[in-house]
N, C-alpha and C positions, 0 to 999 in steps of 0.2 A: 778401521781397516777393511778393505774390500776382500771378500772371500770368493769372488768370481773365479771359476777354475778354467784354466787354459787347457784345451785338448791337443795343442801343438806339441809335436815331439822335439821341436827345436827349442832349446832353452831360451827363456825370456832374457833379452839383452838389458843389462842394468847401466852400462856405461858406453859412451860412444868410443872411448879410448880402448884399444885392444889390450894395452898394458894393464889398465885398471880392471878390465873385464876378466883377464886372466886370473886374477886373485879372488874372484867370486866363485870359482869352480874348484872342487877338491875331491880326490879319490879318498875313500875312507881308510885305505891302507896308510895314508900319510898320518892320520890321527894316531895310529899304533906306532908308527916309526918315531914320531915326535914325543908322544906322551908316556908310552910304557917305560922307556928309560928314566923319564922324570919320576914317575911313581916308584920305580924300583930304587932309584938313588935316595929319595927322601925316606923310603922305608928302612933301607940299610942304615942311613944316617940316624934314623930314630932308634934303631936296635943298638947301634954303637953308642949313641948318646944317652942311653938308659941303662948302662951297665949296672948289674945288681937289682934292676927292676925290669926284668925282660917282659913282664906282663903288659908294660906301657905300650910297646909297639903294636901288639895285636889289638888291644882295647882301643888304641888311638886310631888304628887303621879302620875298624868297624865304626867308630864314632865319626870319622872323617866321611865315610860312605853315607852315614845317616845325615850329616850336615849337607852333603851334596843333594840328597833327595829333597830337602827343604829349599836349597838354593835353586835347584831345577824348577821347582814349582813356582817359586816367587818370581823368578826371572821370566819364565814362560808366561805367567799370568799378568804381571804388572809392568814388565818391560816390553816383551815381544808383542803382547795384545793391548798395549797402551792405545787409548783412543786419541789420535792426533788432533791438535787444535787448529792447525793451519796446514797449508799445502806443503811447506817446507818439512814440517814434522811427518806428514804422511809419506813423503818421499823417503825420509830416513828410516822410518819403521817398516816401509816396504822393503828396503834393502836388507834390514835385519831379519825379518821374518815373514812379511807379507808375501814375498815372492815364493816362499815354500808353500803357503796356502793357495796361491794362485797357480802353482804348477807342482803339486805335491809328489809327483812321481819322477822328477828330475834327478837322475842319479848323482850328478855332481854338486847338488845343493842340499844334501841330506845331512851332512856333518858340518861342524863349524870351520871355516877356513882359518889357517894359522894367523893371518893378518888381524883377526879378531880374538882368537883364543889365547894367543900369547900375551897381549896386553891385559886381557881379562884375568888370566892366571897370575900375572905380576900383581894386579890389584888385590886379588883375593889372598895371595901369599902375604902381601903387606898387612892385610887385616888379620890374618892368623898370627903374625908377628906381633902386631899391635895389641890384640886382645889377650892371646894366651901367653905371649912373652912379656911384653912391656907392662901391661895392666895387671894381669894375674900372676906374673912372675913364674909361670910354669913353662919354661923354655923347653924342657924335655919332651913336652907334648906337641910342639909345633910341627916337627918333621913327620911323625907318624900320622897326625891328623891331616896334614896337607897331602901325604901319600894316599890316604883314603879318599880324600876329596877328589884328587886327580883320577884315581881308580874308578870313582863314581862317574866322573865325567866321561871317561873312556867307555864304560859300560853303557851309559846313556846314549853316546853317539853310535855305538855299534848296534844297540837294541833298536834305535831309531831307523837306522839304515835297513836293518833286518825286517822291521815292520812294513816297510814300503816295498821291499823287493825280494823277500823270502816267504814261503807259504805259511809257516808257523801254524800248523794244523792241530797241534795238541797242547793240552794243559795250560800252564800259566802263560806261555808265549802266545797261545791262540787267543787267550783272554786279553793280553796286552795289545795285540794287533787290532782286535775288534774295538777295543776301548779307544785306541788312538785314531782309528779310521772314523769312529763316530764323532770324535773331536773335529776332524777335518770336514766331514760331510754332513753331520747332523747338528752338533752343538759346539760351534767354535768358541763360544764364551763359557764353556764348561770342560771338564775332563782335561785339566792342564798337566797332570802328572803323565810322564812318558815312561820312565823306568819303574814307577810305582804309583798306584792310585791313592796311597795313604793320606797325602795332604789334601786331596780332593774331598775325601771323607772328613777330615778334620775341619776344613774351611767351608764345607757346604757347596762345593762345586761339582759334586758327583750327582748326576741325575738319579731320581728315585728309581727309574727303570733303566 
């Protein structure tokens, strides 16, 4: 994947069709409008579905957040930064993530557009149902885990947008901003964690300095 950075303020055009190009741009508020109600719905469903075991909902929510951090790392490292084998693959992965590295300050390409996030959410929900419902038989955990997973995704998208467009001058937020900017401008093949560096530490993709 090329990491040559464009200094143009005009967003890189991905499609000749204006209709298709429209779906590659998104305001971060759209993420909140779509996904906050989904997270709340599944959390409430988890609470109601675990009557008599109210601890399941908060524990499932936290566990879902933790699962998200792992998913965020794995997708960013192995999908978004996959090394294309041919020109067709290079085009596909540029659409997914390469364009963000080529133009990291583009305000309308910092969060995932619904045309991608909705199908991916359905796939992950299917995995939660398959693993925790069908295979393990713990259906009461599916809803709160997925609520936490979606909450993690929302947090990730909002943090990512903030890293690129807010000062973040103090504390942990400053650390995350510097960490992510170093991923963009110094070590594009390291520092894959965005909302947390924990998996970089676990898998050895956190630089020594």
